[in-house]
C-alpha positions, 0 to 999 in steps of 0.5 A: 504507532498504529495509524489507520489510512486508506489506501490507493494505487496499490502496485507491485512496489509500493502504495500511496497512503491517505493521511492528513499528517504523513511520515516524512520522506525517508521514514520506514514504516510497517505497511498492513493492509487487509481486505476480507480474509486476506492479508499484505504486510511489508516494511517500506520507505515513506518516499515522498510526502505531501502534507494534508494529503498523504504520502507515497510508499515504496515496499522494500521487504514484503512477508513471506506470502504477502507477494502473492495475496498483492498480486491476486489483488492486483489481477482481480483489480485489472480484470474489474477494469476490463469489464468496465471497459 
């Protein structure tokens, strides 16, 4: 099953998925995130679920090459935040 969702609160260890009908806590999911030409994929687990809001996801196994993509995104976000302060 494929479900599109907005990603927020992205970190090295997980993220938050905004969705109206989140999966129950403990559900195993494959998270795929694309931004521009970069792609991230990780086997993950729903660590908390908020009905009509979304779910917190913990990354369990990050696909080869995806760790570097994630770190690049986070570095870019940090630099962007520093520019604004």
